[in-house]
N, C-alpha and C positions, 0 to 999 in steps of 0.2 A: 816749267817747274819741275820737270821729271828728275833732273840730276839732283835738287835739293831732296826731293821726297825719296829717292832711291838711296841716297845717303843716310838719311834718317831711319829708313827701314833696315838698312844693312847693320847699323850700329847697335841694334837691340837684339842681342843673340837670343836671349831667353824668349822674348816676345815671339820671334820667328820660330825657333826649334822647339820651344815647349808649348806656348799658349796656342800657337798655330799649326801644332803638328798634325792636327787632324785634317787641316787643308792639304798640307803636303801628301798625307796618305791617301787621301781621294784622288789627288793629281795622279799618283802611282796607279790608281785603279782604273784611271781612263778618263782624267779631267782634260783632255785635250782640245776639247771643243772651244773653250774660250781662248786657247792659245791660236787656234786656226782663225776664228771668227774675228777676234779682236786682239791683233798683234801689237799689244803695249801702246794702245791709242789713248794718251791723256790720262789725267789722275781725277778721282772724286775730291772736291775739296775737303780738307780736314774739318772736322767739326770742332767748334770752339769749346773746349772743355776747361772748366774751371778747377783751380787748386786752391783749397783753403789753406789758412795758415796753420790750422791743426794737422794738416797732412804732411807738413814740412818739418825738418829737424834742424837744430842749430848747425851752422856750416862746418863748425870745428869739432862737432860729435862724431866719434868713431861708431859706425853703424855695423862693420863687418870687418873680420881679421882673415886674411887670406894668406896662408903660408908665411905668417909673421909680419905681413904688410897690413897697416891700417888703411881703410877707406873711409873717408870722412863724408859729413853731411852735405856739402857743397856738390858733390859728384851725386849723392843720393837724390838731392832735390831736383837736379837736371834730369836725371833719368827717371825719376818717378813721374814727372810731368809728361815726359815723352812716351813712357810706357802706358800711362793712362790714355793719352790720346790715341796710339795705335791699337790699344785693345778696344776703345771706343769704335774706332774705324773698323775692326773686324767683327762688329756686333757682339762683343763680349761684356759681361756685366762689369761696370765699374763702380758699383755702390758699395761693394765690400772692400773697405780700406785696408782690413788685414791682408786680403788677397792681394792687393795691389802693393802693400808692403813687401810680401813674400815674392812677388814676381820682379819687383825691382831689385831686391837683394840678389836674386837669382842672375838677373842681367849683370850687376856688377861684379858678382863673383865670376862668372863666365868670360866676361871681358877681361878681367884682370888675369885669369888663368891663361888665356890666349896670350895676352901681352907678355906674361912670364915666359911662355913657351917660344914665343917668337924672339924675344931677347936672348934666351938660351942658344937659339940657332943663328945668332948674329943678325937678325932682321931688325932693321931700324928706320924709321921715317924721321927725317930731318925737320926742323922749325921751317926752314925755307921751302920745302916741299908743301908743307900745310899752308903757308901763307900764300904760296902760289896758286894752290887749289882754290883757296877762299876768294882771291882776287878775280879768278876766273868765274866762279860761280856769281860773284857780285856783278861782274861786267855782263854775264848772260841774262840775269834775272833783275838786275835794277832794284826798285823799292820793293818787289815781291820778296827779296830775300829777307828783309826785315819783317815782313808780314808772316813768312813761314816760321821764322824764329819765334815770334809772338804766338803763333798757332801751337808750337811745340813747347812753350815755356822756357826757351833757352835764351840765354844771352849770347853775344858773339863770342865771348871768352869760352863759355861752356860748350857752344858749338865747336870752336876750334880744338877743344880737348876731345870731343866725340869723333871729330874728323880725324885726328891723329890716330884713333883707334882704328877707325875704318880703313884707312891707308895702310896701317899695319896688318889688319886682317886680309886686305887684298894681297899683299906681297907675301903673307904667310901661306894663303891659299895657292897663290901661283906656284909657290916653292914645293909645298907639300902634296898637292893634288894635280900636278901636271901630267900624270900618267892617265888620266881618266879618258876612256875611249867609249864611243857610242858607235855601234855597228849599223850598217845599212838596213839591216834585218830588223833591228829594234825601232828605228824611225819608221819603217813601213808598218810594222805591227801597231805602233802608236797612232799612226794615221788611219789605219783600218778599224781600229776600236773607235776612233772618233766618228768616222764615218758611219760606223754600224749605229752608234748611238744617236747621231744627228740625222742621218739620212741625206736628203739632197741639200744643195746649197753650199756644199764645201769648196773652196779652191782646189784647183788641181794640185796633185802631190808634188810636183816640180816647183810649184809657186811657193810651196810652204816647207819644203824639205829642209832647207838650212835653218829656218826658224824652229822647227820642231827638233832638230838635232841638237840645237843651242840649248832648247828647253831641257831635254833629256840629260844633257851634260850638266846642267845647273842642278838637276834633281840629284844626280849621282855625287856631285860636289858637296851638296848639302848634307846628303846622308853620310858621308865621309867625316864631314865637320861635326855633326851631331855625335858620332861615334868617339871621335877625338875629344870633344868637350866632356862627354861622360867619363871617358878614360882618365882625364885630368882632374876631374872632381872626385873620382874614387880615391885618388893617392894624395889629394890635396887635405891640408888642415885648415878647416873653416869654423870660425867662431862667429856666429851671428850676435849682434850685441843690442838691437832694438827689436 
């Protein structure tokens, strides 16, 4: 299920960049132990989080306007459910509906700004690319695909819409942040810090060097994306309507 889960994580920009910002900061301060001990082995099952009718809005209601473009309730409802599940998985309080609403609006705004930026740069994802990716995911995961959609309160159509964004984001990041470099010194320091914190039991440096280099590159890429999103928000005209 890693591919599905990672796609779902990737599409919630605000959940990752804002709500979970503290986790990223701690990683920069030396959270390499988990990377070395457990190199992406399996996912914890998502908690089944309920969404009440009161938490939803009408599908055709305008929830926020970004640079003159209306974002409607159907997108809000799909993103709200996903955001609530992801926040729950990260151990965050999901009892405050106003906070969840604000977080969801942030996700929608940031996604829309990235899509606008990508479009201006001529970056696009075709329907065929999205359909092909979904078929691959279905063939790899079988009935679990439907189970994951249910966990995150997504229909296949709303997932397709989210996937369109995720693939656009991937292309955008590949084009914009292709110059990221991680030096051998940075990787060695990362490993040494983890070794100092954990003591005995770490794999040899050569066994995890590639993994740690990739992790550091991802951190740098995420930092650049965070900066870009903030830059776009500062110059955007945003009107929240709920």
